[in-house]
C-alpha positions as CSV (number, residue, x, y, z in Angstrom):
1,M,0.0,0.1,-0.4
2,E,1.2,3.0,-0.7
3,A,2.6,5.6,1.9
4,A,0.5,8.5,3.1
5,R,1.5,12.3,1.8
6,P,4.2,13.4,4.3
7,S,4.1,16.3,5.7
8,P,6.4,19.5,6.2
9,A,7.3,18.0,9.3
10,D,8.3,14.6,8.1
11,L,10.6,16.2,5.7
12,A,12.6,18.8,8.1
13,V,15.9,18.1,8.4
14,P,18.5,19.1,11.3
15,P,20.4,22.2,11.0
16,A,23.8,20.1,10.7
17,R,22.6,17.8,8.1
18,Q,21.4,20.8,5.7
19,R,25.1,22.5,6.5
20,F,26.3,19.5,5.4
21,D,24.2,18.6,2.2
22,R,24.5,22.2,1.0
23,W,28.6,21.3,1.2
24,L,28.3,17.9,-0.5
25,H,26.0,19.5,-3.2
26,R,29.0,22.2,-3.6
27,T,31.6,19.7,-3.7
28,Y,29.7,17.1,-6.2
29,F,28.5,20.2,-8.4
30,R,31.9,21.8,-8.9
31,T,33.5,18.3,-9.7
32,A,31.2,17.0,-12.2
33,G,31.6,20.4,-13.8
34,V,35.6,19.6,-14.5
35,H,34.7,15.7,-15.0
36,F,32.2,17.0,-17.9
37,F,34.8,19.6,-19.4
38,V,37.4,17.0,-19.8
39,A,35.3,14.2,-20.6
40,R,34.4,16.2,-23.6
41,R,37.8,17.0,-25.0
42,I,39.4,13.2,-24.0
43,R,38.5,10.6,-26.1
44,P,38.1,6.9,-25.2
45,A,41.0,6.1,-26.7
46,G,43.3,9.0,-24.9
47,V,41.8,7.5,-21.9
48,A,43.3,4.0,-22.6
49,L,46.5,5.4,-23.7
50,G,46.6,7.4,-20.3
51,L,46.2,4.4,-18.3
52,V,48.8,2.5,-20.5
53,F,51.4,5.3,-19.8
54,V,50.6,4.8,-15.9
55,L,51.3,1.5,-16.1
56,A,54.3,1.7,-17.8
57,T,55.2,4.5,-15.7
58,C,55.1,2.4,-12.6
59,L,56.7,-0.5,-13.9
60,G,59.4,1.3,-15.1
61,I,60.6,2.5,-12.0
62,G,63.6,-0.1,-10.4
63,H,63.5,-2.3,-13.6
64,E,66.0,-2.4,-16.8
65,R,63.6,-4.2,-19.1
66,G,63.8,-2.5,-22.9
67,S,60.3,-3.3,-23.8
68,I,58.9,-1.0,-20.9
69,Y,61.0,1.6,-21.9
70,Q,59.9,1.7,-25.2
71,L,56.2,1.1,-24.3
72,F,57.0,4.2,-22.0
73,S,58.3,6.7,-24.9
74,V,55.6,5.4,-27.3
75,T,53.0,6.6,-25.5
76,L,54.3,9.7,-24.0
77,A,55.4,10.7,-27.6
78,M,51.8,10.3,-28.8
79,L,50.2,12.0,-25.7
80,G,52.6,14.5,-26.3
81,M,51.8,15.5,-30.0
82,G,48.2,14.9,-29.5
83,L,47.3,17.1,-27.0
84,P,48.8,20.0,-28.2
85,W,47.4,19.3,-31.8
86,A,43.9,18.9,-30.9
87,L,44.4,22.4,-29.1
88,F,45.3,24.1,-31.9
89,R,42.7,23.4,-34.6
90,K,40.4,25.8,-35.2
91,A,36.9,26.1,-37.2
92,R,34.6,28.5,-37.9
93,L,31.4,27.9,-39.0
94,E,27.7,28.6,-38.8
95,A,24.4,26.3,-38.5
96,R,21.1,26.2,-39.0
97,R,19.1,23.3,-37.0
98,D,15.8,21.8,-38.6
99,V,14.5,20.5,-35.8
100,P,10.8,18.6,-35.5
101,R,8.4,19.9,-32.9
102,Y,8.0,16.4,-31.0
103,A,9.9,13.6,-30.1
104,T,8.8,10.7,-27.6
105,A,11.0,9.4,-24.7
106,G,13.1,6.7,-25.4
107,Q,12.7,6.5,-29.3
108,P,15.8,7.9,-31.2
109,L,15.5,11.4,-33.1
110,R,17.0,12.9,-36.2
111,F,17.2,16.0,-37.6
112,A,19.2,17.8,-40.4
113,V,21.6,20.7,-39.3
114,R,22.4,22.8,-42.8
115,V,26.1,23.8,-41.7
116,Q,29.0,26.4,-43.7
117,N,32.5,27.2,-43.2
118,T,32.9,30.7,-42.7
119,G,36.7,30.4,-42.4
120,R,39.7,30.9,-44.5
121,R,40.7,27.4,-44.1
122,A,39.6,23.8,-44.9
123,I,37.9,21.3,-42.5
124,H,38.9,17.9,-42.2
125,R,38.1,14.8,-39.9
126,A,35.3,16.8,-37.7
127,W,32.0,15.8,-36.5
128,L,28.9,18.0,-35.3
129,A,27.7,16.9,-31.3
130,E,24.8,18.1,-29.5
131,S,25.6,18.7,-25.9
132,P,22.7,18.2,-23.7
133,P,21.7,20.6,-21.2
134,D,23.5,20.8,-18.0
135,P,22.1,17.8,-16.0
136,R,23.4,19.0,-12.4
137,P,20.5,19.0,-9.7
138,D,20.0,21.8,-7.7
139,I,20.3,22.2,-4.1
140,E,16.5,21.5,-3.6
141,E,16.3,18.2,-5.6
142,F,19.1,17.0,-4.2
143,T,18.0,16.9,-0.2
144,L,14.2,16.3,-0.9
145,L,14.7,13.9,-3.6
146,R,16.5,10.1,-3.1
147,E,17.4,7.3,-4.7
148,P,15.4,4.1,-5.3
149,G,16.7,1.7,-2.4
150,E,18.7,4.4,-1.1
151,E,17.4,3.4,2.4
152,E,19.1,-0.2,1.9
153,R,22.6,1.4,1.4
154,N,25.0,0.9,4.3
155,R,25.2,4.5,6.6
156,F,28.6,5.8,4.8
157,D,26.6,6.0,1.4
158,R,23.6,7.5,3.1
159,L,25.7,10.0,4.5
160,F,27.6,11.2,1.8
161,A,25.1,10.4,-0.6
162,Y,27.0,9.8,-3.6
163,F,24.8,7.2,-5.5
164,R,22.2,10.0,-5.0
165,W,24.0,12.7,-6.8
166,Q,24.5,9.9,-9.6
167,W,21.2,8.9,-9.8
168,L,20.1,12.6,-9.7
169,L,22.6,13.3,-12.6
170,L,21.2,10.3,-15.1
171,R,17.5,11.5,-14.0
172,K,18.2,15.2,-15.2
173,R,20.4,14.0,-18.2
174,L,17.7,14.9,-21.2
175,F,18.9,13.0,-23.8
176,T,22.0,10.8,-25.0
177,D,24.5,10.3,-28.2
178,G,23.7,13.7,-30.0
179,G,26.6,13.1,-32.4
180,S,26.9,13.2,-36.7
181,S,28.1,9.9,-37.9
182,D,29.1,11.1,-41.3
183,E,32.5,13.3,-41.6
184,L,32.8,16.8,-42.2
185,S,34.7,17.7,-44.9
186,L,34.2,21.5,-45.7
187,K,36.2,24.4,-48.3
188,P,36.2,27.9,-47.5
189,G,32.5,29.2,-48.0
190,Q,30.9,25.6,-48.9
191,S,27.8,24.6,-47.1
192,T,26.3,20.8,-46.2
193,L,23.9,18.7,-44.6
194,A,24.9,16.8,-41.6
195,M,22.3,14.6,-39.8
196,I,22.4,14.3,-36.0
197,E,20.7,11.6,-34.3
198,L,19.6,11.7,-29.8
199,T,17.8,9.8,-27.8
200,P,15.4,11.6,-25.6
201,L,15.4,10.1,-22.2
202,R,12.6,12.0,-20.4
203,R,9.6,13.6,-20.9
204,G,9.9,17.7,-21.1
205,V,11.3,20.3,-23.2
206,I,14.8,20.0,-24.5
207,R,16.6,23.2,-25.6
208,L,19.0,23.1,-28.1
209,N,21.5,25.3,-27.7
210,D,25.8,24.4,-27.3
211,L,25.9,22.7,-31.3
212,R,29.7,22.1,-31.2
213,V,32.2,20.9,-33.8
214,L,34.7,18.3,-32.8
215,L,38.3,18.6,-34.1
216,P,40.3,15.7,-33.3
217,D,43.6,15.3,-33.6
218,P,45.1,12.3,-35.6
219,F,45.6,9.6,-33.1
220,G,41.9,9.9,-32.1
221,L,43.1,10.6,-28.8
222,F,42.0,14.4,-27.8
223,Q,39.7,16.9,-29.4
224,N,38.9,20.5,-29.5
225,C,35.4,21.2,-29.0
226,V,34.7,24.8,-30.6
227,K,30.9,25.9,-30.1
228,V,29.0,26.8,-33.7
229,P,26.7,30.1,-33.5
230,A,22.8,28.6,-34.1
231,A,20.1,29.7,-33.5
232,P,18.2,27.8,-30.5
233,A,15.5,24.9,-31.3
234,T,13.1,23.3,-28.8
235,V,11.6,19.8,-29.0
236,T,8.8,18.7,-26.7
237,V,9.5,15.4,-25.7
238,L,6.1,13.3,-25.1
239,P,6.1,10.8,-22.3
240,R,6.1,7.2,-23.0
241,R,3.4,5.5,-24.0
242,Y,2.4,1.9,-23.5
243,P,0.5,-0.2,-26.2
244,L,-3.6,-0.5,-24.9
245,P,-5.7,-3.5,-26.3
246,R,-9.2,-1.7,-27.5
247,I,-10.7,-0.6,-24.5
248,E,-14.3,1.1,-24.5
249,L,-15.2,3.9,-21.6
250,P,-18.1,3.8,-19.7
251,G,-21.3,5.7,-20.8
252,G,-23.1,5.5,-23.8
253,A,-21.7,6.7,-27.2
254,A,-25.0,9.2,-27.8
255,V,-25.3,10.6,-23.9
256,Q,-23.2,14.1,-24.5
257,I,-25.5,16.2,-26.7
258,T,-23.6,19.6,-28.2
259,G,-24.1,22.4,-25.6
260,E,-23.9,26.0,-26.6
261,S,-20.2,26.1,-25.6
262,N,-19.8,23.0,-28.1
263,T,-21.9,24.4,-30.9
264,N,-19.8,27.5,-31.0
265,A,-16.4,25.5,-31.4
266,I,-17.7,22.9,-33.7
267,G,-20.8,24.1,-35.3
268,N,-23.8,22.0,-37.0
269,S,-22.7,19.0,-38.2
270,G,-25.7,16.5,-37.8
271,E,-27.8,15.0,-41.2
272,F,-29.7,17.2,-43.1
273,T,-33.6,17.1,-42.1
274,G,-35.1,19.9,-43.9
275,L,-35.3,23.4,-45.1
276,R,-36.3,26.7,-43.1
277,E,-36.5,30.5,-43.1
278,Y,-33.6,32.0,-42.2
279,R,-33.2,33.3,-38.5
280,P,-30.8,36.0,-37.1
281,G,-27.3,34.1,-35.9
282,D,-27.4,31.3,-38.4
283,P,-24.2,30.5,-40.0
284,L,-23.8,31.7,-43.7
285,R,-22.1,28.3,-44.9
286,Q,-26.1,26.7,-44.3
287,I,-27.7,28.8,-46.6
288,H,-29.7,27.0,-49.1
289,W,-28.9,29.0,-52.3
290,K,-31.3,27.7,-54.7
291,S,-34.4,28.2,-52.7
292,W,-33.1,31.7,-52.0
293,A,-32.9,32.6,-55.5
294,R,-36.3,30.6,-56.3
295,T,-38.5,32.2,-53.3
296,G,-36.5,35.4,-53.3
297,R,-36.3,34.7,-49.3
298,P,-33.3,33.4,-47.4
299,I,-33.5,29.9,-46.7
300,V,-31.3,27.9,-44.6
301,K,-30.8,23.9,-44.5
302,E,-31.6,22.8,-41.3
303,L,-29.7,20.0,-39.5
304,E,-30.2,17.8,-36.5
305,D,-28.6,18.0,-33.5
306,T,-25.0,15.8,-33.0
307,F,-24.7,13.4,-30.4
308,Y,-21.1,12.8,-29.2
309,P,-19.4,11.6,-25.4
310,R,-17.4,13.8,-23.8
311,Y,-15.1,11.9,-21.1
312,G,-12.6,12.9,-18.5
313,L,-9.1,12.0,-18.1
314,I,-8.1,12.9,-14.5
315,L,-4.3,12.6,-13.3
316,D,-3.4,12.6,-9.9
317,T,-0.3,14.8,-9.6
318,L,0.4,14.2,-5.6
319,S,3.7,12.3,-5.4
320,A,5.0,11.2,-1.5
321,D,7.5,8.9,-3.4
322,R,10.4,10.9,-3.4
323,T,11.9,8.5,-6.4
324,D,8.7,9.7,-8.4
325,T,8.8,6.2,-10.2
326,T,5.4,5.8,-9.9
327,F,4.1,9.1,-10.9
328,E,6.3,9.2,-14.1
329,E,4.2,5.6,-14.7
330,A,0.7,7.3,-13.9
331,V,2.0,10.1,-16.4
332,S,2.9,7.9,-19.7
333,V,-0.6,5.7,-18.8
334,A,-2.8,8.8,-18.9
335,A,-0.9,9.8,-21.9
336,S,-1.3,6.5,-23.5
337,F,-5.2,6.7,-23.2
338,A,-4.6,10.3,-24.3
339,S,-3.7,9.3,-27.6
340,A,-5.7,5.8,-28.0
341,I,-9.2,7.5,-27.5
342,D,-10.8,8.3,-30.4
343,T,-11.3,12.3,-30.2
344,S,-13.0,12.8,-33.7
345,E,-16.1,11.8,-32.5
346,S,-15.5,13.2,-28.7
347,L,-14.3,15.3,-26.2
348,L,-11.5,14.5,-23.7
349,D,-11.0,16.8,-20.9
350,L,-7.4,16.2,-19.2
351,M,-7.5,17.5,-15.4
352,F,-4.8,17.6,-13.2
353,I,-3.1,19.9,-10.3
354,K,0.1,22.2,-11.0
355,N,-0.3,24.6,-8.4
356,E,-3.8,24.5,-9.3
357,A,-6.7,22.8,-10.7
358,H,-6.0,22.5,-14.6
359,I,-8.6,21.6,-17.8
360,V,-7.2,21.5,-21.1
361,T,-9.7,20.1,-23.3
362,A,-9.1,17.8,-26.8
363,G,-11.5,16.7,-29.6
364,R,-13.8,17.4,-32.1
365,G,-13.5,20.8,-33.0
366,V,-11.0,21.9,-30.3
367,E,-8.0,20.9,-30.0
368,R,-6.0,18.2,-31.3
369,A,-5.0,14.9,-29.0
370,E,-1.1,16.1,-29.2
371,K,-2.4,19.4,-27.4
372,L,-3.0,17.1,-24.4
373,L,0.5,15.0,-25.1
374,E,2.6,18.2,-25.3
375,V,0.6,19.4,-21.3
376,L,1.4,16.1,-20.0
377,A,5.3,16.5,-20.9
378,G,5.4,19.5,-18.9
379,V,3.3,18.4,-15.7
380,T,5.7,18.0,-12.4
381,A,5.0,16.4,-9.2
382,E,3.0,18.3,-6.6
383,R,4.9,17.8,-3.1
384,S,2.1,19.1,-0.8
385,G,-1.8,19.8,-1.2
386,D,-4.7,18.2,-1.4
387,F,-7.6,17.1,-4.0
388,Q,-9.9,20.1,-3.3
389,A,-9.3,22.4,-6.2
390,L,-9.3,19.5,-8.4
391,T,-12.7,18.1,-6.7
392,R,-14.4,21.5,-7.3
393,L,-13.0,21.3,-10.8
394,V,-14.6,18.1,-11.7
395,L,-18.2,18.6,-9.8
396,R,-18.1,21.8,-11.8
397,H,-18.3,20.1,-15.7
398,A,-19.9,16.7,-13.8
399,E,-23.3,17.4,-15.8
400,D,-21.3,17.5,-19.4
401,L,-19.1,14.5,-18.7
402,T,-20.1,11.1,-20.0
403,S,-17.7,9.3,-17.9
404,C,-14.0,10.1,-16.3
405,L,-11.0,7.6,-16.2
406,V,-9.3,8.5,-12.8
407,I,-5.2,7.7,-12.7
408,L,-4.6,7.7,-9.1
409,N,-0.6,7.4,-8.2
410,G,-1.4,5.2,-5.3
411,W,-4.3,4.3,-2.8
412,D,-4.6,6.0,0.9
413,P,-7.5,7.6,2.6
414,L,-6.8,10.7,0.9
415,R,-7.5,9.5,-2.2
416,A,-10.4,7.3,-1.2
417,R,-12.0,10.5,0.0
418,F,-11.4,12.5,-3.9
419,L,-12.7,9.5,-5.3
420,G,-16.1,9.3,-2.7
421,A,-16.5,12.9,-3.4
422,L,-16.3,12.4,-6.9
423,R,-19.1,9.6,-6.8
424,E,-21.6,11.6,-4.6
425,G,-21.3,14.1,-6.9
426,G,-22.6,12.0,-9.7
427,V,-20.0,11.8,-11.8
428,T,-19.0,7.7,-13.2
429,C,-15.7,6.9,-12.4
430,A,-13.6,4.2,-13.8
431,P,-9.9,4.4,-11.5
432,I,-6.5,2.9,-12.6
433,L,-4.3,3.0,-9.3
434,I,-0.6,2.7,-9.8
435,G,1.8,1.6,-7.3
436,R,4.0,-1.1,-5.7
437,G,3.3,-4.6,-4.6
438,G,0.1,-5.8,-5.0
439,R,-3.4,-4.1,-4.8
440,P,-4.1,-3.2,-1.6
441,A,-7.0,-4.0,0.5
442,G,-10.4,-2.0,-0.6
443,A,-8.6,-0.6,-3.5
444,P,-11.3,-0.1,-6.1
445,G,-11.1,0.0,-9.9
446,Y,-7.8,-1.8,-11.5
447,W,-4.5,-2.1,-10.0
448,L,-1.1,-1.3,-11.9
449,E,1.8,-2.7,-10.5
450,S,4.7,-0.2,-10.8
451,G,7.6,-1.4,-13.2
452,H,4.6,-4.3,-15.2
453,I,2.6,-1.6,-16.2
454,A,2.7,-2.7,-19.9
455,R,1.7,-6.3,-18.4
456,D,-1.1,-5.1,-16.5
457,L,-2.7,-3.1,-19.2
458,K,-3.0,-5.5,-21.8
459,L,-4.7,-7.6,-18.9
460,M,-7.6,-5.0,-19.1
461,P,-11.1,-5.5,-20.1
462,P,-12.5,-4.6,-23.6
463,R,-14.9,-2.3,-21.7
464,L,-13.9,-0.7,-18.1
465,A,-16.5,-0.6,-15.3
466,A,-17.6,2.2,-13.0
467,V,-17.2,1.8,-9.7
468,N,-20.5,2.2,-7.5
């Protein structure tokens, strides 16, 4: 069963520990910055040769073997030639990215870069590389979040929190790779098209603003990284989505009739039933011009009212889990349903809390489903609060909703009261609960075990049942 939401007192840290955490964060922050700088400029071959050089140096102390001295001399010569060669390589380029608007977490993204040599020298043996934004966490993230399984580590590891720091670096790294596979060879003034491939690791918005040209030495040990002027570009990384079986939500397909708020956005789109005289406010596209010409009076086509369902997709953003694992899975489940529900003949309202209650509508005549995925890409976990604002928002639209799919991040008394308030307000709810381990006692709806979401989604019935 999911733990209850922690209170501020539960998250209180002694002053001595706060000072120590600030010192740890400052130390790790600066050390990671040095590591990023060096790792960008020393290639794997350079690291391997450096290790061979150190080994040859150690073995050469007190020994008179000629082979060791030869190895030492060769490695020293290669390191002594490669490093200055890489440092003195220069390039002047200009580039323009052609980046798609959307990507999906975990799936490779390829985009083109138009690059031009604006210098006076030709460029050979060079590659482009897109560097990810700085993944180092701030002090708040370092002190608040916890590595999964950190409580099982020994006291020394928990004290210095080094593995937590490494986990946070990986968690905040937005993408991997980011290099071009084709070698650049440009004469002065020449331009070419290079393809860059990167793999987004997590949902959100990636700002691409650090394009570099890599200029290695002849041995491939070191490389100079020269920043290439290029206009920044942004990519919205949509959440991971799970394959869903064909699922039908509760409620009839012809329950929600188009009201005024929907008619203003969509217009009458039912079948033709007859002709009548024009009334003020009738749209011009419904005028029947042949009848007007025959009678001399404006005549319009009368269409029947259009019936279609309106569903609610409620996402629980309150997270007591400091790893945010189940929260990210809840967002992915919401994104899976948002992309699977047919919005060509329905409306879908995404409701969630982000500082306050929000509602975003997609569907026929409003927004495309991609809008919901774009919103879900930027949703963050709420560390405190309750469901009162979200309850008021849902109940305010209760009469318009056919049914609601409620995705809850765990199960506890707080969420039980929220679901009970919706049912008492007349909202038809199909809850989906996400948590660790087996289903808690008394949990309604459908239970998805954390870490096995794809498996449990495939086992869901074709028609979801509402909770009474």
